[in-house]
C-alpha positions in Angstrom: 0.0 0.0 0.0 1.3 3.4 -1.0 2.0 6.0 1.7 0.2 9.4 1.6 3.2 11.3 0.3 3.4 8.9 -2.6 -0.1 9.6 -3.9 -0.4 13.2 -2.8 1.5 14.5 -5.7 0.0 12.3 -8.3 -1.6 14.5 -11.0 -1.0 17.6 -9.0 2.2 19.1 -10.4 0.6 22.2 -11.9 -1.3 22.8 -8.7 1.9 22.5 -6.8 3.4 25.3 -8.9 0.5 27.5 -7.9 1.0 27.1 -4.2 2.1 30.3 -2.3 5.3 28.8 -1.0 6.7 28.4 -4.4 7.0 32.1 -4.9 10.2 32.4 -2.8 12.4 30.6 -5.2 14.5 33.4 -6.6 15.3 34.8 -3.1 16.1 31.3 -1.8 18.5 30.7 -4.7 20.2 34.1 -4.1 21.0 32.8 -0.6 22.4 29.5 -2.1 24.6 31.3 -4.5 26.1 33.4 -1.7 26.7 30.2 0.5 28.8 28.7 -2.4 30.5 32.1 -3.1 29.0 32.1 -6.7 31.4 29.3 -7.7 30.0 28.1 -11.1 32.1 24.9 -11.0 30.0 23.7 -8.0 28.1 20.5 -8.6 24.6 20.6 -7.0 22.2 17.9 -6.0 18.6 18.9 -5.4 16.8 16.2 -3.2 13.0 16.1 -3.4 13.2 18.7 -6.2 9.5 18.6 -6.9 8.8 20.3 -10.2 12.3 21.6 -10.3 11.8 25.2 -9.3 15.2 25.6 -7.5 17.1 23.4 -9.9 15.7 25.3 -12.9 16.5 28.7 -11.4 20.1 27.6 -10.4 20.7 25.9 -13.8 19.6 29.2 -15.4 22.4 30.9 -13.4 25.0 28.6 -14.8 25.3 25.8 -12.3 25.5 21.9 -13.0 22.6 20.5 -11.1 20.9 17.2 -10.7 17.3 16.9 -9.4 15.7 13.8 -7.8 12.2 13.1 -6.6 10.1 10.2 -5.6 7.1 11.4 -7.7 6.9 10.5 -11.4 4.5 13.3 -12.1 6.6 15.9 -10.4 9.7 14.7 -12.3 7.7 14.8 -15.7 6.7 18.4 -14.9 10.3 19.4 -14.0 11.5 18.0 -17.4 8.8 19.9 -19.3 9.7 23.1 -17.5 13.4 22.7 -18.1 12.9 21.9 -21.8 10.7 25.0 -22.1 13.4 27.1 -20.5 16.1 25.6 -23.0 18.0 24.0 -20.0 19.7 20.6 -20.0 19.1 19.3 -16.4 19.3 15.8 -15.1 16.0 15.0 -13.5 15.6 11.4 -12.1 12.7 9.6 -10.4 14.4 8.4 -7.2 13.6 7.6 -3.6 15.9 9.7 -1.4 16.0 6.8 1.1 17.8 4.7 -1.6 20.1 7.2 -3.3 23.4 5.7 -4.3 25.4 8.9 -5.0 28.8 8.7 -3.4 31.2 11.7 -3.1 29.9 13.3 -6.2 28.5 16.8 -5.3 29.9 20.0 -3.8 26.4 21.0 -2.5 23.2 19.3 -1.6 20.0 21.1 -1.3 16.8 19.8 0.2 14.2 22.6 0.4 10.5 22.8 1.4 11.1 19.5 3.3 12.1 17.7 0.1 11.0 14.4 1.4 12.7 14.7 4.8 10.2 14.9 7.7 7.5 13.2 5.5 8.6 9.7 6.1 6.6 7.5 8.4 9.5 6.7 10.7 12.5 8.6 12.1 14.8 5.9 10.8 13.5 6.6 7.2 14.0 10.4 7.7 17.6 9.6 8.9 18.3 7.5 5.8 17.6 10.6 3.7 20.1 12.6 5.7 22.6 9.8 5.5 22.3 9.5 1.7 22.6 13.2 1.3 25.8 13.2 3.4 27.2 10.3 1.3 26.5 12.2 -1.9 28.7 15.1 -0.7 32.4 15.5 -1.3 34.6 16.7 1.5 34.6 19.6 1.9 30.9 20.0 1.0 27.9 21.8 2.1 24.4 20.7 2.8 21.5 23.3 2.9 18.0 22.2 3.9 14.8 23.3 5.6 12.8 21.3 7.9 9.7 21.8 10.2 10.5 23.7 13.4 9.5 21.7 16.4 9.5 24.8 18.6 6.7 26.3 16.6 3.8 24.0 17.6 4.7 24.3 21.3 3.2 27.7 21.2 1.1 27.9 18.1 -1.7 26.1 16.4 -0.5 24.4 13.2 -4.0 24.5 11.8 -4.4 28.2 12.5 -1.0 28.8 10.7 -2.1 26.9 7.6 -5.6 28.7 7.6 -3.8 32.0 7.7 -1.2 31.3 5.0 -3.1 29.1 2.6 -4.4 30.9 -0.5 -7.6 30.2 -2.3 -7.3 26.9 -4.3 -4.3 25.8 -2.2 -4.2 22.6 -0.1 -5.9 22.8 3.3 -5.8 20.7 6.4 -8.0 20.0 9.3 -8.3 17.5 12.3 -4.8 18.5 13.4 -3.3 16.7 16.3 0.3 17.4 17.5 1.8 14.5 19.3 4.2 15.7 21.9 5.8 12.3 22.3 6.8 11.9 18.7 6.7 15.5 17.5 4.4 14.6 14.7 1.4 16.5 13.4 -1.4 14.2 12.3 -3.9 15.7 10.1 -6.3 15.3 7.1 -5.1 17.3 4.1 -7.5 18.3 1.3 -6.3 18.9 -2.3 -7.8 19.5 -5.6 -5.7 17.8 -8.4 -4.9 19.2 -11.9 -8.2 17.8 -13.2 -10.3 19.3 -10.6 -10.8 16.1 -8.6 -11.0 16.7 -4.8 -9.0 14.3 -2.7 -8.3 13.9 1.1 -5.3 12.3 2.7 -4.5 11.1 6.2 -1.0 12.7 6.7 1.5 13.1 9.4 4.8 15.1 9.3 7.8 15.1 11.7 8.8 18.3 13.4 12.4 18.6 14.6 14.0 20.8 17.3 17.5 22.1 16.7 19.4 19.9 19.2 18.0 16.8 17.3 19.2 18.1 13.9 22.5 19.1 15.2 23.0 15.6 16.8 21.9 13.8 13.7 24.2 15.8 11.4 27.2 15.3 13.7 26.7 11.6 13.6 27.1 11.9 9.8 30.4 13.8 9.9 29.3 17.3 9.7 31.5 19.5 11.8 29.9 22.9 11.3 26.1 23.2 11.7 24.2 26.5 11.7 20.4 26.8 12.1 18.4 29.8 11.3 14.7 30.8 10.9 13.5 30.0 7.4 11.5 32.8 5.8 9.9 32.5 2.5 12.1 33.9 -0.3 14.3 35.6 2.3 16.8 33.0 3.6 19.4 34.7 5.7 22.1 34.0 8.3 20.7 37.1 10.0 17.4 35.5 10.9 17.8 33.9 14.3 15.6 30.9 14.8 12.6 31.6 17.2 9.4 29.9 18.1 7.7 32.1 15.5 9.4 30.3 12.7 7.4 27.5 11.1 10.5 26.2 9.4 14.1 26.2 10.2 17.0 26.6 7.7 20.0 24.3 8.2 23.5 24.9 6.8 25.8 22.1 7.5 29.5 21.7 6.3 31.8 18.7 6.4 
């Protein structure tokens, strides 16, 4: 039986591109470029690339980038968009838990969760981090976002989604945040590209900074910085607080 995240994106790639969170791509890529000092020889791996929004933006700026995603429909859409933009980008349908890249990339990015935190067990989420680490050369840098476990301690996840979701976007209800597992269980509603309305029983893992730091240290990262992730405005100046729904992680080995 397929998990919710395997069917959620089926026939919804165009809808995905209309979600409000996709509008931060340019600013987020500006941050990435600064982090690699605008080094065009940098080889980049985009894990959970979705419809390729970051990969296409970075390729357009002259970077060699590979994008992988579990969803066949997301990868098809990414290839269509890259072709329309006249860009030759390697997009592959691939499960991040089973990536076999080894010491191939100077930078790995995994933004807007990119699969991480969606898996049904902590062990599976760790596999994604582990494979991202293996894909990196030394020295190498890993930039990713994940759900901030400090946020739901003081805020309602449902209220946050209600306030930030635009008309036509995916909505969620019946939220239940489990303090023992730091998972939000909910029912998410989505209208696919053909106008079909679908509902999914979902759960996502939220992490606190010490967890992320410890996990990355076990994988050989020796410098780990964590910031508040703001849509389209990634910055080392944004100190992580309980007001940040996501955190931005920059790790180096």
